[in-house]
N, C-alpha and C positions, 0 to 999 in steps of 0.2 A: 618476360618471355620464359616459357618452359619447353620441354622436349616435344618437338613435332615428329612423333614416331612415324606417322603416315607418310610425311614428306621424305623422311630418311629412308623408309622402306622402298619408296618409288625410285629414289636416286641410286640406292644399292642395286635394285633390280636392273636398272638401265646401265650403270657404269661399273658394277662390281664393287670391291672394297673402296671405302672412302675414308678420309680423315676429317674429323669434326673439330672446329676451333670454337671454343666457348669462352666468352668473357665472364670470369668468375669474381673479379675484384676490380674496383676503380678507385682512384684518388684524384681529387682536383678536377680540372677541365679535361674531358676525354670525348672522343667522337661518338661512342655509343655506350649504353649502360650495361650493368650486370645482366646476364641472361641472354645477351645478343650472341648469335652464333653464325657461322658460315661452314659450308661443307666443300671439301676440295677432293678432286680425283686427278688422275694422271694428266688429263688434258683439258680440265675445266673446273669450274666452281659454281656454287649456288649460294646466294645470300651475301651479306657484307657486314664486317665489323667496323668499317669506316676508317678514315685516317690516312689513306694513301700509302705512305711509307710503312705505317703500322701493318696494314693489310698485306702489303707485299712481303714483309718479313714473316708474317704469320703463315702466308701461303707457302713460302720456301720451307719453313719448319714443318708444315703439314705434309709436304711431299716427302720429307725425311721420315716422318712418323709412318706415312703410308708404306714406305719401303721397309723400314726395320720393325714396325709393329710396336715400338716402345712408346708408351704415353709420356708426355712431358708437361711440366708447368713452366711458363715463361713469365717473368716480371720485367716490364719494359717501361722505363721513364721516358715519356715521349719527347721531351726536349733534348737531354743529353744523348740518348741512345739513337734517336731517329731524326734529329734536327727539325722537329715539329714545334710549332709555337703554342700548342695547347697548354703545356706546362704541367699536365697531370701525369698519371701513371696507370697502367692496366696490368692485370694478371690474367693470363690465358691458360686454359687446359686444352691440350691437343691430344686426341685419341683416334685410333684406327677402329673402324667399324666394318665387320664382315657380314653382319646381319642386323635386323631391326632390334634395338634394345628393348628389354621388358619395361613394363610400367608397374611400379616405379623402378627407376634405374639407380641402383646403389652400388658404388664401387670404391675401392681404395685408390687414391691418387697420391703418389709420393710427392712431398713438397707442398702439400695443400696448406692454404691459409684459412683462418677463420674469417668469415665475412657476414654481414647482416643477412638474415633469412629473407627470402622472397617467397611469394606464393609459388609452390611447386618446385622450389630450388633452394638447397642448403649445401654449404661448403664449409666443413669444420673438422678439425682434428684429423686431417688426412683423409676424410671421407667426403664424397660428392654424391648428392642425392637429387634426382630430378623426377618430376612427374610429367605425364603426357600433357602436351599443350592442347587446350580447348579454346578456340577463338572466342573472344569476349562478346562479339557483336555479330548478329546474323542480319545480313542485308539481302532483301529480295528485290531484284531489278526486273521490272515488268516491261518487256519489250526488247526485241533483238535488232532494232534498227541501228542507224548510224550512231546516235547518242548512247543507246544502250551498249553497243559494242565498245565504244570509246570508254565508257564508264567502267565496265567490268575489267577491261584491260588495265585501267589505273588501279582499281581496287584489288585485283587478284594477287599481286605480290605483297600486299600489306598484311602482316601477320595477325592483326587483331580482328580481321573481318572474315566471316564465312559467307561466301556469295552464292546465292541461288538465282539463276537466270531463267526467266520464264517467257515463253511465247506459245502461240497456238499451233504452229506447224514446224516440223523439223527444218524445212527449207528456208525459214526466216533467219536461222542462226548462221553467222559466219563461223570461223574457227573459234572454238571455246578455249579460253586460256586454262592452263593447268591450274588445278585447285578450285576451279569454278564448277559448281554443280548445275547441269542443265535440266530443266523441266519442261517437257512438251505437254501442254494442257489445252485440249480442244475448247474448253470453257474456262478461260483464265479466272474470271471472278469466283467461280466455284472453288478453284484451287486455293484461294485466299484462306479457306477454312483449315488448310494444312500448315499454314505459317504459324510459328510461335507467336504468342501474344506480346512478346517483347521484341519482335523483329522490327527492323527499319525498312521501309518500303520506298522505292523510287519508281513512280508510275510514268511511263513514257511509251505507251503502245502506239500502234499505227492508226488507232481508231478513237475518236472522241467518245463514242458510245461505250467502248470497252474501258476507257479511262474513267468515265463516270461510274460505271458498274464496279470497277475496282475500288474507287473511293468509297462507294456505298458499302462494299464488302469489308473494307478495312475498318470503317467506323463501327460496323457490327462486330468484327472480330476483336478489335483492340490492337494497339501498336505502340512502339516506343517513339517512332517518328514516321511521318508519311509526307513525301514530297511529290508534287505533280508538275510535269512540264506544261508550259502554256503561257498565254498572255493574261493580262488583267481582265480583258473582255471574256476570255474563256472561263476564268475563275469566277467571274460575276455570274455567268450563266449556271455554272456548276453549283455555286452556293445556293441559288434559288431552287434548283432542282433537288439538291440534297435536303433542303428544308422541306420540300414537298414530299420527300421520301420518309420524313419523320425525324430527321436529325436536328438537334438543337444548334443554335448559332455558336454556342460555346464549344460543342464537340467539333463542328465543322472548322472552327478557327484553329484546331490542332493540325490541320493539313496545311503544309507550306506550298504556296503557289504564287508566282513562278519560282522554280528552283534554279540554282546556279548563281552566277554573278553577272548581272546585265552589263557591267562595265567591260567584261571580257569579250563581248560580242556573241553572235549567234551561230558561229561555226560549231558543228557537233563536238569537236574536241575541246573547244573553249567552254561549251556548256558542261561537258563532263568534268573538266578541271574544276570549274566552279562548284559543282555538286560534290565532288570528292573533297574539296577544301572545306565545304560546310560540314560534311560528315566528320572530318578530322577535327574541325573546330569544336564540334559538340563534345568530342571525346576529351580534348584538352580543357575545355571549360569545366567538364565534370570532374576531371582530375584536380583542377585548381580549387574547386569548391568542395571537393570531397563527396560529390554526389555520383550517381550512376547515370549512364546514358539512357537508361530506361526511365 
């Protein structure tokens, strides 16, 4: 994780000055890794560094920093200091922010420790450097029905996803979660041309004809992943029609249908949970093998 300047700017605009808690060092078993952050203001917070007692103590310290404006470094052994069973230790940097920080953000932090470099994040010799966070994965959700709404609400808080939510009329959208980009496209399949070629697509519109056209457009455009809601019968029909449109069996096989986890049931929220889990599993599998999700 690196600096989410856009998110910080929004929080500061809404709440005024905030205190940011950043995990800069970890040892042993800990709730969250280096680069994890949370933001605290007088009567609320955003994000989590995990750990229950750890987070509670960090929030109390953040309120002190918010009041006095003095940055601080905290080193906390989770067992002895907080009565947690993790057995590890974390180092936190807590800073007050009155405005959106620049990119890159380089500043002196008294008491800083050396730690291994991360992408966009370095902490060494008393200096802390961060670069603006760019989500690693772009997910286009095609359809603003019950399943689409449930899915974007699950994906929206996850930092590694940039979510684009597409439908053909404004009235189809319920409330759009913060951080999700809404796109109203009268002709949704034509909008596929604007998606990055390494995007991940979840197709679940209100129309089988639109779903088919979106699959056709995705195969022409290229994608990192494409999942389609539907039954085995629907997919059998789609496969034959996609062949008739000129796509090879090998290319068509790159589309996943049905999506989700059938064992979870057919409730929209259950389908969304299964789809989100499969997207996260792709990421974890890529990290394990050293490959990319694209």
